[in-house]
N, C-alpha and C positions, 0 to 999 in steps of 0.2 A: 504494500500500500504506500503510495507516495504521499508526502505531507499535504498536498492540495486536497486529498480525498478524506481528510480527517473531518468526519461529520459529527457535529455537536448538536444534540437534540435537547432543547429546553422544554420542560413540561409546563403546560399552561392549564389553569383551571380558575374558576370564579373566586375572587377575593385574594388571589395570589399577591404577595408583596412586590410592588413595582420594581424597586431597586434590585431585588433578587433576580428579576428577569432581564432588566436592561443593563445592569452593571457589567456582568461577565462579557456580553457581546462587545462592549466598548473596548475591553482588553483584547479579546480575540481578534477584533477587526484591525488592530494596529500591527499585528504580526506581519501580515503581508506587506504593509507599508515599510516596515523596518528590515525586510530581507531583500536580497539582491535578485531573487527569482520569484517565480509564481508559486510560492508556498504559503501555507496558512490553513485556515479552518473554513468550513462551510457550516454556518449556524442556522438552524431552523427551529421554529417554534411549533410545538405539536399540542393539540388539544383533542377533546372527544369529538368535536365537530369543527367545521370551519367558520362557525359564527364568532363574532367579536367576543372577547373575554374581558370582563370588567375587573380591574385590579383593585387592591385595597385603597389606592389613592384616587379611585374613580376614573382613572385613565383607561380607555378601552384599547385593546391590542388585537390585531388580526393574526390568527394562527396561519402557518405556512402549509401544514398538513395535519391529518388526523392521526390519532394514536394507531389506528389500524394501518394506515399507510406507513407510518414510521416503523411498525413491527416487521415490515417486509424489507427494511433497509439494514445494511451492516453499519452499526453505530460505533463510532470511536469513543465518544463521551456522552453519557446521559447526565444531564444536570437537572436536579430536582429542587425547586424553590419551595417556599412554605407559605402558610397563611395562619393568622391568629385571630382570636376574638377576645373581648374583655367580658369577664363575668360580672355579677351584680356588685362585687366589691372592687371592680376595676383591676382585677388581676389578669395577667395575660395567659391565655390558654391556646396551645397549638392545635390546629385542626387537621384531621386526616380523613379525606373523602374516600370511602371504600372503592369507588370506581377508579379514582386516581391511583390508589394503592395497587389495585389489580393490574392496571396497565403498566405501572412501574415494574412490577414483577415480570411481566411479559417482555418489556423493552430491555430490562437488565440482562436477560438471557441473550440478547442480540448485541451486547455492548462490551467493549474492551475495558472501559473504565466508568465507574458509577460515582457520581458526586452529589452532595447536597449542599445547599447554602442556607444559612440561618436555620429556621425551624423546619426546613425541608428534611432534616434528619429524622423527624417524627414519621414522615412518610416512608423513608427507607427502613426505619425500625418496624413499622407496621407491615412492611413487605417481607420482613425476615432477613433483610440484607445486612443487618448490623449485629446479629446474634453472635456472641463470643468475641466481639470486637470492642476496641476502645473508640469512642466517638465524642464529638463535641456538637454543640448547638448554641443558639442564643442563650445567654446566661439566665434570662427570665423564665425559660421553660425547661431548664436542665433538670430540676427536681421532678417535673412531670415526666420527662423522658425516662429518668431512672426509675420512677415509680411504676410506670406503665410497662417497662421492658427491663426487668431485673437481669436478663442475660447479657445486657450491654454494660460495659464499663464507661459510664458517662463522666467526662472531664470537661467542665464548663470553662476552664481557664484558657486553653490555647486558642490561637487564631484559627488554626486548622489542624486536622489530624489525618495522616495517611495510614491506612491499614491494608496493605496489598493493593488491590485494584479499586478499593473503596476509599474515597476522600470525603470528609465532612468538614464544613466550614462554620465559623462562629457567626455572630450577629451582624446584620446590616452591612456596613461598609467592608467588613472582612471578606465579602464575596470578591472584592477586587484583589485582596491578598491571595486568596485561594486561586483565582484565575491566573495571576502572575506566576504562582507556583506551578500550575499546570503547564503554562507556556515554557517555563524554565525546564520542566521535566521533558517536554517534547522537543524543544528547539535550543536549549542551552541557556546559560546565565547571561550571555552577551545580548541575545535577542530580548530576553526578559528585561534587562537593564534599559535597553533602548525604548521598549514599550513603557516602562515605568517613568522614564524621563518625559515622554510625550504626555503621560497622564499627570505629571507633576506629583509623583508619588515616591515615597521611600521604597526602593526596589523590593525589599523582601523583609517584612517583619518575620522573624523566624517562626516556624510553626508552633514553637513552645511559648511565643510571646503572649503575655496575658491580655485578656480583654480588660483593659486597665481599670475601668470603673465598676467592674462586676461586684465586688464585695460590698459596695456602699449602697446598693439598691436593695430594698426589701423584697423578700420572697412572698410573704403574706403579712405585711405590716398592718398594725392597728394604730390608733391615735396614741396609745401608750408607748409603743416602740418608736413611733415617729418623734415623740417628745424626747425620748432617751437619745435618739440619734442626734437631734438638734443640740441637746445639752453637751454631748461629746464634741460636736463640731465647734461649739462656742468656746469650749475649754481645751481644745486639742493641744495647745502649747504648754499646758500644765502637766504635771506628773499625776495623771488621773489614776486612781486606784478603784477597784471594784467597790470598796467601801464608800468612796466619794459618790459614785454613781447610784448605788443602792440607797444611800442617805438622801440624795436629791429626790429619788422616786418614792421614798418612804416604804421601801420593801427590803426583804432580806437579800443577801448576796446569792443565796440558793435560788430564790425566786427570780432574781435578775438573770441568772444563768439560764433558767428555764425559758424566760421570755426571749432571750437572744437566740437560743437554740431552735425554738419552735417557730418564731416569727422572722428571724433573719438568717437562720441556717448556720450559725457560727457562735463561738464563745464571745463574751464581751471583750476579752483581751485581743482576740483575732480581729474583731471589728475595729477596735481602737488602732491597732497597727495598720489595718487597711486604710482607715481614714487619714492617718498620718502620711502614709505612702501617697495617697491621692493628693493631699495638700502639697507634699513635696514635689510630686510630679508636675502639678500646675506651676509651681514656682520655678522649676527647672525649665519649663517651656517658655515662661513669660518674663523671667528676670535674669540678671547676671549675678545674683547673690551667690556667695561662696557656699560650699557644702556645709561648713560649720554654722553659718548663719541660718541656712535652711533647716538644718538639724535642730537647732535651738528653737526656731519659730514653730516647728511642727511637733515639738515635744519629744524628739528622739534623744536630746541631750548632747550626743556626740556624733561626729561624722561617721565614725566606725559603726555605730548602731544603725544609722541611716543606710549605710552601704549594705549591711547584713540584711536589713529588711527588704531592700530592693532586690537583692539576690533571691530571697525566699519568695517574694510575691511576684516579681516580674522577670526573674531569671536574667537580669542584667545589672549593671551598676548605674548609679546616678550620672556619672560622667558619660557613659555610653548612651544613656537615655537622652541626655541633653544634646549630644551630637546628632542624634537621629531626629529628635522632635522639637528642637528649639525653633520658636517662631522666627521665620525669615531665613532659616538656614538653607543652604544650597541642597538641591536634590542630588 
């Protein structure tokens, strides 16, 4: 198979997330421009019928072919986006249409490489394509994925995960990182770098790079846990203890731990460290402050403590992070 014959089929269905569908083709379309010959991808959108599909953003998209037609083709890459809904408490819930799941099963058998972006991982999971594998998804639905599919090792932290010929990507804009990784896998790092420059993107956030803001967002927060989160953020530069937080909320430390575990999915200490890393991350992006000053302002105390926290949470150092994501830095 020559590179020009690399057929990418993107799955379409009602309510699909718009960026999941339109982001990856922008990456793939630049490959041919950045090579010296007629190589690249053919990207097609497939749906149950050829009728327009309305995305989550209200934008309507026309499919290129039906699932039935796609099932007769030899597919290089099947890309499965996702869709979500909000419940009565405004919690995000990933959707899996049985019709779409069934077609994904069929199309996967015709495919060299299966990928999901964002909550599309839930569709792959429902199709049985992630059993026994490690996978990622948008952080907001990671607990749902783990609860619905205990045979999957769900890791909500990385930007993307590759397990053999199955790739899963994290939330929203991480679809671009995953697409760049696919380009690098197919055509090499040089072509991927050229594409990244055209997109004004950092070439390649490593697959293990964290979805940076993940730990700070509640999984099933109530007004009580929201209040606790705001208290921590207001006092993040202080040497907060569990006793301080429990005293503020007029509860015991044991009850405090239960609230964080059940509503935020982590211990109070883990949340405090995540909040400090988030604050430090923002300062590294937006200021020229020294590591010592940032460490002090964010409650780490010393630069060494800040560095260790970055390695734990983001698998990088503050200096490396600043080089990559400093506002106004060169691509």
